[in-house]
C-alpha positions as CSV (number, residue, x, y, z in Angstrom):
1,M,56.0,103.7,108.0
2,T,57.8,105.6,105.8
3,R,59.4,103.0,103.3
4,R,63.3,102.9,102.9
5,S,65.1,103.6,99.7
6,S,67.1,100.5,100.6
7,Y,66.4,97.3,102.7
8,W,68.5,96.2,105.8
9,F,69.6,92.2,105.9
10,F,70.7,89.8,108.8
11,C,74.2,88.8,108.7
12,V,74.9,85.5,111.2
13,A,77.8,84.8,112.4
14,V,77.6,81.2,114.0
15,I,80.4,80.1,116.4
16,I,79.8,76.9,118.2
17,A,80.9,77.4,122.3
18,G,81.7,74.5,124.5
19,C,81.4,70.8,124.4
20,A,78.5,70.6,125.1
21,G,77.1,71.2,121.8
22,Q,75.7,74.7,122.6
23,Q,75.5,77.4,119.4
24,V,76.0,80.6,119.7
25,L,75.0,82.9,116.7
26,P,75.3,86.3,117.1
27,I,72.6,88.5,115.1
28,S,73.4,92.1,113.2
29,Y,72.2,94.0,110.3
30,T,74.4,94.4,107.1
31,T,73.5,96.1,104.2
32,G,73.0,94.1,100.5
33,A,72.4,90.6,101.2
34,P,70.4,88.9,98.9
35,A,67.1,87.3,99.1
36,P,67.9,84.3,101.5
37,H,66.5,80.7,100.4
38,L,65.0,78.7,103.1
39,R,64.5,75.2,102.8
40,R,63.6,72.6,105.3
41,S,67.1,71.4,105.8
42,S,68.0,75.1,106.7
43,D,70.1,75.5,110.0
44,Y,69.2,77.9,112.6
45,G,71.7,80.6,110.6
46,D,70.3,80.3,107.6
47,T,66.3,79.9,109.5
48,A,66.9,83.5,110.8
49,T,68.3,85.3,107.9
50,A,65.1,84.5,106.0
51,I,63.4,85.6,108.6
52,A,64.7,88.9,109.0
53,F,64.4,89.5,105.3
54,A,61.3,89.2,105.6
55,M,60.7,91.3,108.7
56,V,62.4,94.3,106.5
57,E,61.9,93.7,103.5
58,E,57.7,93.1,103.5
59,L,57.2,95.0,106.9
60,K,60.1,97.8,107.1
61,L,60.8,96.8,110.4
62,P,63.7,98.8,111.9
63,K,67.4,97.5,112.7
64,F,68.4,95.4,115.9
65,E,70.8,93.5,117.1
66,T,70.7,90.1,119.8
67,V,72.9,86.7,120.2
68,L,70.7,83.6,119.8
69,Y,71.9,81.1,122.2
70,I,71.0,77.2,121.1
71,Y,70.9,74.8,123.9
72,P,70.9,70.7,123.5
73,S,69.4,70.0,126.5
74,L,66.7,71.3,128.9
75,S,69.3,71.6,131.7
76,D,71.5,73.3,129.4
77,Y,68.6,75.6,128.7
78,K,67.8,76.0,132.4
79,A,71.4,76.6,133.1
80,G,71.4,79.3,130.2
81,F,69.1,81.3,132.6
82,V,72.0,81.8,134.8
83,N,74.9,82.4,133.0
84,E,73.6,85.1,129.9
85,L,70.6,86.3,131.8
86,Q,72.1,86.6,135.2
87,G,68.8,84.6,136.9
88,S,68.3,82.9,139.7
89,P,67.8,79.3,140.1
90,E,64.3,79.9,140.7
91,Q,63.9,81.3,137.4
92,A,65.6,78.8,135.7
93,S,63.9,75.9,137.0
94,A,60.5,78.0,136.0
95,S,61.7,78.2,132.4
96,S,61.5,74.9,132.3
97,D,57.7,75.2,130.9
98,S,58.8,77.7,128.1
99,V,60.8,76.8,125.0
100,A,62.5,80.0,123.9
101,I,62.9,83.2,125.3
102,S,64.0,86.7,124.5
103,N,65.5,88.9,126.5
104,C,65.8,92.8,126.5
105,Q,68.2,93.3,128.9
106,Y,71.1,91.5,127.5
107,K,69.7,91.3,123.9
108,K,70.0,88.0,123.5
109,I,67.2,85.0,122.5
110,L,67.5,81.4,124.1
111,V,66.3,78.4,122.5
112,N,66.1,75.4,124.3
113,G,67.2,72.8,121.1
114,H,65.9,70.1,122.4
115,W,62.1,71.0,122.4
116,F,63.4,72.1,118.7
117,S,64.6,68.6,117.5
118,R,61.3,67.0,118.3
119,V,58.8,69.5,116.9
120,P,57.9,70.2,113.3
121,W,60.0,72.2,111.1
122,T,57.1,74.7,110.7
123,A,56.8,75.1,114.3
124,K,60.9,75.6,115.0
125,V,60.2,78.6,112.6
126,K,57.2,79.9,113.7
127,T,58.5,80.0,117.2
128,L,62.0,81.4,116.2
129,A,60.1,84.3,114.2
130,H,58.3,84.9,117.3
131,E,61.0,85.7,119.7
132,M,62.9,87.7,116.9
133,T,59.8,89.8,116.9
134,H,60.2,90.1,120.8
135,V,63.3,92.2,120.3
136,T,62.2,94.2,117.5
137,Q,60.0,95.2,120.0
138,F,62.2,96.1,122.2
139,A,64.6,97.8,119.6
140,L,61.4,100.4,119.1
141,G,61.7,101.4,122.6
142,K,65.5,101.9,122.1
143,W,66.7,98.9,124.8
144,S,64.8,100.8,127.7
145,C,62.8,97.3,128.6
146,R,59.6,99.2,129.9
147,E,56.7,96.8,129.9
148,A,53.7,97.7,127.5
149,H,50.7,96.0,127.7
150,A,51.6,92.3,127.6
151,W,48.2,91.0,124.9
152,I,50.0,93.5,122.6
153,T,53.5,92.3,122.5
154,E,52.6,88.9,122.7
155,G,49.7,89.1,120.5
156,F,51.6,91.1,118.1
157,A,54.4,88.8,118.3
158,N,52.2,85.8,117.0
159,W,50.7,88.0,114.6
160,L,54.2,89.4,113.0
161,A,55.3,85.6,113.0
162,Y,52.8,84.5,110.6
163,R,52.8,86.8,108.4
164,I,56.4,86.4,108.2
165,L,55.8,82.1,107.4
166,D,53.1,82.9,105.0
167,K,56.0,85.5,103.1
168,L,58.4,82.4,103.5
169,S,55.4,80.1,102.0
170,V,56.1,78.1,105.3
171,D,52.5,78.9,106.8
172,N,49.6,80.1,105.4
173,F,48.2,83.6,107.5
174,A,44.5,83.0,107.2
175,S,44.6,79.5,108.2
176,A,46.5,80.2,111.2
177,R,44.0,83.3,111.9
178,G,41.5,80.7,111.2
179,E,42.6,78.4,114.0
180,Y,42.9,81.4,116.2
181,L,39.5,82.7,115.5
182,K,37.6,78.9,116.3
183,A,39.5,78.2,119.2
184,V,38.7,81.5,121.1
185,A,35.2,81.1,119.4
186,E,35.0,77.8,121.2
187,F,36.9,78.7,124.5
188,K,33.5,81.0,125.2
189,S,30.9,78.8,124.0
190,F,31.6,77.2,127.8
191,R,34.0,79.9,129.4
192,T,33.9,83.2,130.1
193,L,37.2,84.7,128.0
194,P,38.9,87.2,130.4
195,S,39.3,91.3,129.6
196,L,42.3,92.7,127.5
197,A,43.0,94.5,130.9
198,A,43.0,91.7,132.9
199,I,46.1,90.1,130.9
200,S,47.8,93.1,130.4
201,H,50.6,92.8,133.1
202,Y,53.0,90.0,132.6
203,P,52.4,88.3,135.9
204,D,48.3,88.2,135.1
205,W,49.2,87.3,131.6
206,D,51.4,84.2,132.8
207,Y,48.6,83.7,135.4
208,T,45.5,83.4,132.8
209,T,47.8,81.0,130.5
210,R,48.6,78.6,133.1
211,S,45.1,78.6,134.9
212,M,42.8,79.1,131.9
213,G,44.6,77.8,128.7
214,Y,46.5,79.6,125.4
215,E,43.3,80.4,123.5
216,A,42.3,82.8,126.8
217,T,45.6,84.8,126.3
218,Y,47.5,83.9,123.0
219,S,44.7,83.2,121.1
220,Q,42.4,86.7,121.9
221,A,45.6,88.9,121.6
222,F,46.7,87.7,118.2
223,L,42.5,88.5,117.2
224,A,43.2,92.0,119.3
225,V,46.2,93.0,117.7
226,E,44.8,92.1,114.3
227,Y,41.9,94.2,114.9
228,L,44.0,97.3,116.5
229,I,46.2,97.3,112.5
230,E,42.9,97.0,111.1
231,R,41.8,100.3,112.7
232,N,45.7,101.8,112.5
233,G,47.8,100.4,110.2
234,L,51.0,98.6,111.2
235,E,52.5,101.9,112.0
236,G,49.9,102.0,115.2
237,I,51.8,99.2,116.8
238,V,55.3,100.7,115.7
239,K,54.1,103.8,117.0
240,Y,53.0,102.1,120.2
241,L,56.0,100.3,121.1
242,S,58.2,103.2,119.9
243,L,57.2,105.8,122.8
244,F,58.4,103.3,125.4
245,E,61.6,104.6,125.0
246,D,60.6,107.8,126.7
247,S,57.3,107.0,128.7
248,E,56.5,103.6,131.0
249,D,52.9,104.8,131.2
250,A,51.5,101.8,129.4
251,E,47.7,103.8,129.2
252,A,49.3,107.2,127.9
253,N,51.0,105.5,125.2
254,F,48.2,103.3,124.1
255,K,46.0,106.7,124.1
256,T,48.4,108.6,122.1
257,A,49.4,105.7,119.4
258,F,46.2,104.6,118.7
259,G,43.9,107.9,119.3
260,A,41.4,106.3,121.7
261,E,41.7,105.0,125.4
262,F,42.1,101.6,126.4
263,S,39.1,100.9,127.6
264,T,37.3,102.2,124.5
265,F,39.4,100.1,122.3
266,E,37.9,97.2,124.4
267,A,34.9,97.8,124.5
268,D,35.2,98.2,120.4
269,F,36.7,94.5,120.2
270,N,34.4,93.1,122.4
271,A,31.6,94.2,120.0
272,Y,33.8,93.9,117.2
273,F,34.6,89.8,118.2
274,L,31.2,89.1,118.8
275,K,30.0,89.9,115.1
276,L,33.1,87.9,114.1
277,S,32.5,84.6,116.2
278,N,28.7,84.8,115.3
């Protein structure tokens, strides 16, 4: 990706909305802000600023905008699906299994603040970085909201989140990668991994995650995206996601961005992973 002559940074304004303690944080880029210092006592605004700094300065990703909603309870979080995302009551009930979600159409991130209050600080930062990466993916496609390969969008969100955590000295990328590799290798020792093709559409991704576990989807996708980046650089991922501005053909976009048919890449990845895990 072309290196920018000046960097963009996040400016985060915090608005406390409602008597229930819901926080609404509009997030947008501004120039010239100093490098933030992330502390374990940092609030959501400071954390988002630090994540954005790492995203843009380290990885040269483009401008995007979002609004972060933090809800104090699960019931408030579920209500957010109806109030902010115009979701149905059924979608709100299904959201009980999630801890945060990013939305392309409304350019928003919803966070279950109750879950965030009970987990280690590192998990909070990683989850927020993951969801902010999704917003970046939407922005690369100029908010067309077309569906890319699920394993690429989710794998890249995890890959970039750990790159950011490493940059901010919150967690170690190499250690996270080792854990993913170990988890997938152990899974393969007693069960066959689903193909990347089988987890390319979000309904299939969600079903496989529920039926086979995190290792079959998120862990495998992290390693597959890492392999993509080793072969084509981060620029390949950026080009792939950008192509969705004009085309909803995920297979064609894959070939254009990475110079190979998806089926060919999948065979190469399987051979790569076999060597990697032996």
